[in-house]
N, C-alpha and C positions, 0 to 999 in steps of 0.2 A: 596423522591428521594435520592439516596446515594450520599455522597460527592465525588467529583472528587479526584482521586489521579493519580500518575504518571503511574500506570500500565494500566490505561484506554487507554493511547495513543498507547500502544503496544498490542491492541486487535488484533485478527486474521484479521479482516477487514483492520485495519490500517497497519498491517504488510504486507498484500498483496499490498496495495497501495505503501508502501515504497519500497517493492521488485521491483515493476514495475518501480520505479524511476531510478533504477540503470541499468536495462537491456534495455538501450536506446542508440542509436547512430544514427548519420546522416551521409550520404555519404559513407557507407560501400560498398566495392566493392568485397571483398573476401567471398566466401561461405564456411565456415568451415565444415569439414566432420566428426569432432569428438566433444565430449563434451568439451575436453580441448581446441579445436580450437574455439568453441563458447564462452567459458569463456574468453579466451585471446582476442578475437575480441571485445566483449562489454567492457571489462576492458580498452582496449586501446582507446575507444571513450567516456567513461563516462563523461569526462570533458566538452563535447560539449553540455550538457543539462543544460540550465539555468532556464527554466520554462516549464511547461506542463499543459494541462487540459485534463480531461477524465471523463467518466461515468463508474462506476464499478457496475455491477449487481451481487449480492450474492444470490444464490438460495440454500435454506436449508429447512429441514422439518419444515412446519408450516408457512412459509412466504418468502417474497421476500424483500431483502434489497438493496436499490439503493443509491449510493453515488456519488455526483458530486464533483469532486476533482480539486483543483487548487494548484500548487506548484511553488515556486520561490526561488531560492537560495538567501541567505543561510538559513534563518529560517522562511520562510513564508509558511503557509499551510491554506487551506480552505476546510472543508468537510461538505457538505450539505446532511443530511441523510433523507431518507424516508423509512418507514417500512410498508409493506402491508401484510395481510389485515387490520391490526389495523389502518393504516393511520397516524401513529405517525411521527412527523418530529422533527428534532433538527439540530443545527448548531455548528460546532467546528471550531475554527480559532486560528492560531498562528500569531500574528502581533506585531512587535516592542517589542519582548521578553515578550509578555503577552499571556497566554492561556485563551481563552474565549469559554465557552459553554453556549448556550442559548436554553431553552426549551419553545417554545411559549405556549404550552398547560397549563403549570403550572406557566407561567409568572415568571420564575426563571432563574438566570444565575450565573455562576462562572466566576470570573475574577482573574486569578492566575498569580503571577509573576514567570517568568522562571529565576531561580537563576544562573544556569550554563548550557548554551545550549550545550556546547561540551560534557558534561557528561549526560545531560538529553536526548539529541537527537543526538547521534552520527551519525544516518543515515542522518540527515539534515546537520550537520556540515561536515561530510565526507561521501558522498554517497557510496564510495567503501565498507564501513563497512556493508551496508545493506545486502549484499549477503553472508556474513560469515555463517550465520546459515545453509543455504541450500548448498552453493557451495564451501566454503572455510574452514569450521570448521572441516571437517573430520567426522562429525556426520551423513553424508548422503553418500550413494553409488549412483553414477550418471551413467545413461546409456541413450544413444540416441535411440529414438524409431522411427526415420524416419521423414517424412514430412506429414503435414495435412493442413487444411485450417480453418480459423476462420473468419466468415462473409466475405467469398470470398477472404481472404488474405492468402497467403502462410506462413506457420509457421514451425519452427523446433519443434519437440516434445521430451522432456527430462523427464525421470522418476528419481525422487530423493527419495530413500528408506531410511527411518530413521534407522541407524545402532547403534545409541547411545541413549541418554536420552533427547535430545532436543525435545521440544514439540512445533514446530514452528506454525503449524496451527491446533493443537489438534489431529494430526494423531497418536500420540503415537509411542512407539518403534516398529519397523518393519512396521509402516504405510508408505504410499506412497503419495508423492506430484507429480502430473503430470503437467508440464509446456508447454504451447504453446508460442513460441517466434517468433514474426513477423520477416520475413526474410529481409524486407526492412528497417524498422525503429527500430527493435530490442527492441520492447516493449513486455512484457509479456501480451498477449492478452487473455489468458485463464488459469485457474488453476482448477484442480480437486483434492480433498483431500480424500484419502481412509484410513480406519483403517487397522490394521494388518490382518484382515480376508477378506479384499477386499471390504468391504462395502463403498459405496460412502457417504461421510458425508456432503460435501458442494462443490459448484462450484462457481467460480468467473469468470466473463467475461467482457471485455471492449467492449463497443458498439461504442465508438468514441474517438479519441484523437487528440491533436495537440501538437507540440513541438516548443519551442523557438519562441513564438509570441509576447514577450514583455508585459507580464501581468502587469497591473498597481498595485501598492501597495494598492490602494483604494479597490481592489477586496477582500482584506483580512480583512477589517474592518467590524465588526459586530455592527450595530446601534441598541442598546438595547432600546426598547420602554420605555417611562416614566411609572413609576409604577412597573417596574420589580424588583423582590426581588433579590438583589445582595448578594451573599454569598462568604465568604473568609475563607474556611476551613484551608488552609495551602498554602505554595508555591508549584508550580507545581513540582519543583525538587530542 
């Protein structure tokens, strides 16, 4: 198994999870009619999110990737991965400025110190930065596509076409990211990623979510079984 490095945290799956974290608000009453209005509305409510839980389903050629996610400000994350049909599982967690990844099949784990969380994880330290690549960097052209529903919930649909060289989800230049944004809770409930020729590369969908429920710090602690091989290749950042 390859050693962990900081780039792992910013895999497309994790980037999706982090993007979801910033497009959340509670108590919104205005229904924006434009992309600019949608952006302004969720930016104005971002500070209301202290924690969330959700299940993310990634559908891609060759398999299904399920991630149970917990998040708590400012630096707590828990990601429980399941990949089918292989049936592989692994767990990643950030707790008390330590990044832990545990692979039960290989009885191995990485425990890496986080040297500088503000530089390592700007999305966690400042959730507003999460949306820069898609909504605020100028690297994407945004258009509103109307309304749709995801699992029976109304959602705004926005297309973000890559106009530059940022490769946020592997869509490439002139590729497209389509976002479904829940109209009540302002969570991204679905994403489809297309390449420049219009081929669908991957789909992410949230099956359930909760917001601001007071998640305990204990939920982010990974109890590594006795006999696990602990590796320390380097600091996480």
